[in-house]
C-alpha positions in Angstrom: -1.2 -11.1 -24.2 0.8 -8.3 -25.8 3.9 -7.2 -24.0 3.7 -3.5 -23.1 6.6 -1.5 -21.7 5.0 0.1 -18.7 8.3 1.2 -17.0 9.5 3.7 -17.9 6.7 4.2 -20.5 4.2 5.2 -17.8 6.4 8.2 -17.0 5.8 9.7 -20.5 2.1 9.0 -20.8 0.9 12.3 -19.4 3.5 14.3 -21.5 2.4 12.6 -24.7 -1.3 13.0 -24.0 -0.8 16.6 -22.9 1.1 17.6 -26.0 -1.4 16.0 -28.3 -4.4 17.6 -26.5 -2.7 21.0 -26.6 -2.0 20.8 -30.3 -5.2 19.2 -31.5 -7.8 20.0 -28.8 -11.1 18.4 -29.9 -9.8 16.9 -33.1 -9.3 13.1 -33.2 -5.9 12.0 -34.3 -6.6 8.3 -33.9 -8.7 6.1 -36.3 -11.5 3.8 -35.2 -11.8 0.6 -37.2 -13.9 -2.6 -36.9 -11.2 -5.2 -37.7 -13.9 -7.8 -38.6 -15.6 -5.6 -41.3 -12.8 -3.2 -42.2 -15.2 -0.2 -41.7 -13.7 3.0 -40.3 -16.0 5.0 -38.0 -15.9 8.7 -36.8 -16.6 7.8 -33.2 -16.4 4.8 -30.9 -20.1 5.1 -30.3 -20.8 4.7 -34.0 -18.5 1.7 -34.2 -20.3 0.0 -31.2 -23.8 0.7 -32.6 -22.8 -1.1 -35.8 -20.9 -4.0 -34.2 -22.0 -7.5 -33.5 -20.8 -9.7 -30.6 -17.2 -10.9 -31.1 -16.1 -7.9 -33.2 -12.8 -6.2 -32.4 -12.8 -2.4 -32.6 -9.3 -1.1 -33.0 -8.2 2.3 -32.0 -4.9 3.4 -33.5 -2.2 5.5 -31.8 -3.4 9.0 -31.1 -6.1 10.9 -29.2 -9.9 10.4 -29.4 -12.1 13.1 -27.8 -15.3 11.4 -26.8 -17.4 10.5 -23.7 -20.8 9.0 -22.8 -20.0 5.9 -24.9 -22.9 3.6 -24.2 -22.7 -0.1 -24.9 -25.7 -1.6 -26.8 -27.5 -4.3 -24.8 -25.8 -7.7 -24.6 -23.1 -6.7 -27.0 -19.7 -8.3 -26.2 -16.8 -6.8 -28.1 -13.1 -6.0 -27.7 -12.1 -2.4 -27.8 -8.3 -2.3 -28.1 -5.8 0.5 -28.4 -2.3 0.5 -29.7 -0.9 0.6 -26.1 -1.2 2.3 -22.8 1.3 5.0 -23.9 -0.1 5.2 -27.5 -3.9 5.5 -27.5 -5.7 8.2 -25.4 -9.4 8.7 -24.9 -10.0 12.2 -23.6 -13.3 12.9 -21.8 -13.0 16.7 -22.3 -13.7 17.6 -18.6 -16.7 19.6 -19.8 -19.6 17.8 -18.1 -20.2 14.9 -15.7 -20.7 12.2 -18.4 -19.1 8.9 -18.0 -16.5 7.9 -20.6 -17.5 4.3 -21.0 -21.0 3.7 -19.6 -22.3 0.1 -19.1 -25.4 0.6 -17.0 -27.4 -2.6 -17.0 -26.4 -3.4 -20.6 -25.7 -7.1 -20.0 -22.0 -7.4 -21.0 -20.0 -10.4 -19.8 -16.3 -10.9 -19.2 -16.0 -11.5 -23.0 -16.2 -7.7 -23.3 -12.6 -6.5 -23.2 -11.2 -2.9 -23.0 -7.5 -2.9 -23.3 -4.3 -1.1 -24.2 -5.1 2.6 -23.8 -5.2 5.6 -21.5 -8.5 7.1 -20.3 -8.1 10.7 -19.1 -9.6 14.1 -18.4 -13.1 13.2 -17.2 -15.1 15.7 -15.4 -13.7 17.8 -12.6 -15.0 19.1 -10.2 -18.4 17.7 -11.1 -19.6 14.6 -9.2 -19.8 12.2 -12.2 -17.1 11.9 -14.7 -16.3 8.2 -14.3 -13.9 6.8 -16.9 -15.6 3.4 -16.8 -18.9 2.7 -15.1 -20.2 -0.9 -14.8 -23.6 -1.5 -13.3 -25.1 -5.0 -13.3 -22.6 -5.9 -16.0 -19.1 -7.3 -16.4 -16.0 -6.5 -18.4 -12.3 -7.5 -18.6 -10.1 -4.4 -18.4 -6.5 -5.0 -19.3 -3.5 -2.6 -19.6 -5.6 0.5 -19.2 -4.2 3.7 -17.5 -6.7 5.8 -15.7 -5.0 9.2 -15.5 -5.6 12.8 -14.5 -9.3 12.6 -14.0 -11.8 14.0 -11.5 -15.3 13.2 -10.4 -16.3 10.8 -7.7 -14.3 7.8 -9.1 -12.4 6.8 -12.2 -13.6 3.2 -12.1 -17.0 2.4 -10.6 -18.4 -1.1 -10.3 -21.8 -2.0 -8.9 -22.9 -5.6 -8.9 -20.0 -6.5 -11.2 -17.6 -9.5 -11.3 -15.2 -7.6 -13.6 -11.5 -8.4 -13.9 -9.1 -5.5 -13.8 -5.6 -6.6 -14.9 -2.3 -4.7 -15.2 -3.9 -1.3 -15.0 -2.5 2.0 -13.7 -4.3 4.6 -11.7 -2.4 7.8 -11.3 -2.8 11.6 -11.0 -6.5 11.4 -10.3 -8.4 13.7 -8.0 -11.6 12.1 -6.8 -14.3 13.2 -4.3 -14.9 9.6 -3.2 -12.4 6.9 -3.9 -10.3 6.4 -7.1 -12.0 3.0 -7.4 -15.4 2.1 -6.0 -16.9 -1.3 -5.8 -20.2 -2.5 -4.5 -21.7 -6.1 -4.5 -20.2 -9.2 -6.1 -16.5 -10.1 -6.4 -14.3 -8.1 -8.8 -10.6 -8.9 -9.1 -7.7 -6.5 -9.4 -4.5 -8.1 -10.5 -1.0 -6.5 -10.9 -2.3 -2.9 -10.8 -0.3 0.2 -9.9 -1.8 3.1 -7.9 0.2 6.3 -7.3 -0.2 10.1 -6.9 -4.0 9.9 -6.5 -5.8 12.4 -4.3 -9.1 11.1 -2.8 -11.5 12.0 0.0 -11.4 8.4 1.1 -9.2 5.5 0.0 -7.7 4.5 -3.4 -10.2 1.7 -3.4 -13.4 2.0 -1.4 -15.2 -1.3 -1.2 -18.8 -1.0 -0.1 -21.5 -3.3 1.2 -21.9 -7.0 0.2 -18.8 -7.4 -1.9 -15.8 -9.6 -1.8 -12.9 -7.9 -3.7 -9.5 -9.5 -4.4 -6.3 -7.5 -4.9 -3.3 -9.7 -6.0 0.2 -8.4 -6.7 -0.8 -4.7 -6.7 1.4 -1.8 -5.8 0.1 1.2 -3.8 2.6 4.0 -3.8 2.3 7.7 -3.3 -1.1 9.3 -2.5 -2.9 11.0 0.3 -5.0 8.1 1.6 -4.9 4.4 2.5 -4.9 1.8 -0.2 -8.1 -0.1 0.5 -11.1 0.4 2.7 -13.6 -2.4 3.2 -16.8 -0.9 4.4 -19.4 -2.7 6.7 -20.6 -6.1 5.3 -17.7 -6.2 2.8 -14.6 -8.3 2.6 -11.3 -7.8 0.8 -8.6 -10.3 0.1 -5.1 -8.7 -0.4 -2.4 -11.0 -1.6 1.2 -10.3 -2.6 0.7 -6.5 -2.5 3.1 -3.7 -1.5 2.2 -0.3 0.0 4.5 2.5 0.9 1.8 3.8 3.3 -1.4 2.6 5.0 -2.6 -0.5 3.3 -6.0 -0.6 5.0 -8.2 2.3 6.0 -11.1 1.9 8.5 -12.0 -1.0 10.7 -15.5 -1.8 9.6 -15.2 -4.6 7.0 -13.0 -7.7 6.8 -9.5 -7.6 5.4 -7.7 -10.9 4.7 -4.1 -9.8 4.1 -1.3 -12.2 3.3 2.2 -12.1 1.8 2.1 -8.4 1.6 4.6 -5.6 2.4 3.4 -2.5 4.3 4.6 -0.4 7.3 2.4 -1.8 10.0 2.1 -5.4 8.8 1.9 -8.2 11.4 4.5 -10.9 11.4 1.8 -13.5 10.4 0.5 -15.0 7.1 3.7 -14.2 5.3 3.4 -10.4 5.7 6.4 -8.2 6.0 6.5 -5.0 8.0 8.4 -2.2 6.2 8.3 -0.2 3.1 9.3 -1.1 -0.5 12.4 0.5 -2.0 11.5 1.7 -5.4 13.9 2.3 -8.3 12.9 6.0 -8.6 9.6 7.0 -7.1 10.3 10.6 -7.9 10.3 9.7 -11.6 7.2 7.4 -11.2 9.4 4.2 -11.5 7.8 1.8 -9.0 9.9 -1.3 -9.8 11.5 -2.8 -6.7 15.1 -1.8 -6.4 17.9 -4.3 -5.7 17.8 -5.5 -2.2 14.2 -4.2 -1.5 11.9 -6.0 0.8 9.3 -7.9 -1.1 11.7 -9.5 -3.6 11.3 -13.3 -3.8 8.8 -13.2 -1.0 5.3 -13.8 -2.4 2.7 -16.6 -2.7 3.1 -18.1 -6.1 0.1 -20.4 -6.0 -2.2 -17.6 -5.0 -0.8 -15.5 -7.9 -1.3 -18.2 -10.5 -5.0 -18.4 -9.6 -5.5 -14.9 -11.0 -2.8 -14.0 -13.5 -0.2 -15.5 -15.9 3.5 -15.3 -16.4 3.9 -11.6 -17.2 3.9 -8.6 -14.9 2.5 -5.1 -15.4 5.4 -4.1 -17.7 5.1 -7.3 -19.7 8.3 -8.7 -18.1 8.5 -12.3 -17.0 7.3 -13.3 -13.6 9.2 -15.8 -11.4 12.7 -14.2 -11.9 14.9 -15.6 -9.1 17.2 -13.0 -7.5 20.1 -15.1 -6.4 21.2 -12.3 -4.1 18.1 -12.6 -1.9 16.7 -15.4 0.3 13.7 -17.1 -1.2 11.1 -16.6 1.4 8.0 -17.1 -0.8 5.7 -20.1 -0.8 4.1 -22.2 -3.5 5.3 -23.9 -6.6 7.9 -21.2 -7.0 9.4 -19.6 -3.8 10.9 -16.6 -5.6 7.9 -14.6 -6.9 8.1 -10.9 -6.0 5.4 -8.9 -4.2 3.9 -6.0 -6.1 2.9 -5.3 -9.7 6.4 -5.4 -11.2 8.9 -8.3 -11.0 12.5 -7.3 -10.2 14.5 -8.5 -13.2 18.1 -8.2 -11.9 20.3 -9.6 -9.1 21.0 -8.0 -5.8 24.8 -7.6 -5.4 26.8 -7.7 -2.1 26.8 -4.2 -0.7 30.4 -4.2 0.3 33.4 -6.5 1.1 31.8 -7.7 4.3 28.5 -8.8 2.7 29.2 -12.6 2.5 25.8 -14.1 3.2 22.3 -13.9 1.8 20.3 -11.7 1.7 22.8 -9.4 0.1 22.3 -5.7 1.0 22.0 -6.5 4.8 25.0 -7.0 7.2 24.3 -9.2 10.1 25.8 -12.1 12.1 25.4 -14.5 9.1 28.0 -12.4 7.3 30.4 -12.8 10.2 30.0 -16.6 10.1 30.4 -16.5 6.3 33.6 -14.6 6.5 35.1 -16.9 9.2 34.2 -20.0 7.2 36.0 -18.8 4.0 38.8 -17.3 6.0 39.3 -20.7 7.7 39.2 -22.4 4.3 41.8 -19.9 2.9 39.5 -18.9 0.0 40.4 -15.8 -2.1 37.3 -13.9 -1.1 38.6 -13.6 2.5 41.9 -12.1 1.4 40.8 -8.5 1.9 44.0 -6.7 2.8 47.7 -6.6 1.9 49.8 -8.6 1.8 47.6 -10.4 -0.7 48.1 -14.1 -0.9 48.4 -14.4 2.9 45.6 -14.9 5.4 46.3 -13.0 8.5 44.9 -10.5 11.1 45.0 -7.7 8.5 42.2 -9.5 6.6 40.1 -9.7 9.8 40.6 -6.0 10.4 39.6 -5.2 6.9 36.4 -7.3 7.3 35.6 -5.6 10.6 36.1 -2.1 9.0 33.7 -2.9 6.1 31.2 -4.5 8.4 31.3 -1.5 10.7 30.8 0.9 7.8 27.5 -0.9 6.9 25.7 -1.0 3.7 25.1 2.3 1.8 
């Protein structure tokens, strides 16, 4: 797949879209081309109506103002933009039309919507869904659902769709940001933040079995996922800065995930992730954060490949952290974004893994290298001698703790 710079690119999506919409409200600045025929169309709907299965409809960088885009029956095509931070489809927020509407139209996973931002669907009207899938499937890749209203921004009924490396942010929804009902859709490496909902970020209704793998749930006013009665969710390798599960009705199978009230079973970690800069919408794990090198690699590889949400490589080993994950690789990170650096020692007393934490293992580490007369234990003058002044220097640094 293409490599897309999500971080810090996601930070500027709203700014880019907003400036384009202000300057050219209602006027398309992107072109719509069927790459198989070379024909340019005035609307996405016109391109779909003329397409045949297997065609690729290309949307250039820019803004397209259009909604109520209805897929013809049994047509499987790819609609691709120039990138999540390059191509914007603006629903106009003037009615309760869905943006992409696949209501019983018979698409399969061969239908792909990718590399764009969908924004500005109806508010406060009850409809206004960015993508609606009913008794049909699609593969949705690298799509940002931003700043939209209505009941949901993604609604799936009786759908086995795949939602991969998508961003849900800044939405205000009267139900849940995502709604699923029946069947078994999969959400892989998705990021949810700054959504305001009446219920949860993802509300999973009856008779479905939804999978979330390596997703990040950050700021927002509600829990991340709510399995309703007769529904089941599987949550693997996810991180949440708040409540991961809302409600107690359905079944939630949670493993190798980081969240505040996690039990100490199934590889889960109780705590909160440390992000690089949540205030600037940068939800990469910071050096030393919980969740680094702590995920289930085998489970991840069932659903995704070797790139994270930002297009960076997975399975980066942070040699400053203990590898507590499982599977073929024990150093996969939890969450949608793989930490790409190395956690350094936090001060002169940080001698043992994991760096960034001072505990008894650091005392043992210091005593071992002090006994071996190694240079790292020579912490105080006179340098070149190993004496009680080095021990005092270690104790002072240890007592100061990590920043």
